[in-house]
C-alpha angles and dihedrals in degrees: 000000000000120000121192113229125192120203107221096188138022111268096034111139126217114241112270135197116238092214140009094268102031115144092205132057118216118247115206132207115253103201138160090206136010117276120218115206111203119220113287092006135114129227129189108238116196121215096194089231137113120189140198104219110190121255110267091038137074137195115245115200112209134175119269103244096226094047091050098044099040103033104021093239121142140146107284092228090046092230121028117212117213109188121216092247094053113107102170129104117297103239125179120216096214117195125200109221092176130092094240132069112264122208122216115203130199111275094016116142105247109168141351129247120216119189110220135180116257114191119207108244134183121213116216126187117244132189091213137015129219112269120248132184091251094046113170095343107144137193111356094003094125095049125106 
């Protein structure tokens, strides 16, 4: 699959895979100056990129596992959703879960983008739903 990417500023880096079979593509910060994220705060980190994800797909922005586990940095919304019709800059709301300030530098890998299918669905109102074994069992209802 080819995805068109527009660099909005000099220094923006195209998404890259960390290995041959990586599911996610690294998104990098595109900054004029370092950004310090205080403990338990969120900062908007620009990537300097806009993309044209094909219809029927969307870009999911996930945490980079090393950055999350070692530095406590993750997307504030846990998973960002970039719709196929969005053409603005991809910006990551990066949250600092740690108790120390974290510095983001220009070019630093800050998140990973996974391109996922997104079927078009139509919701229709129903007066009853088909029965299942689980039924209306909620949180923890399938546990032993």
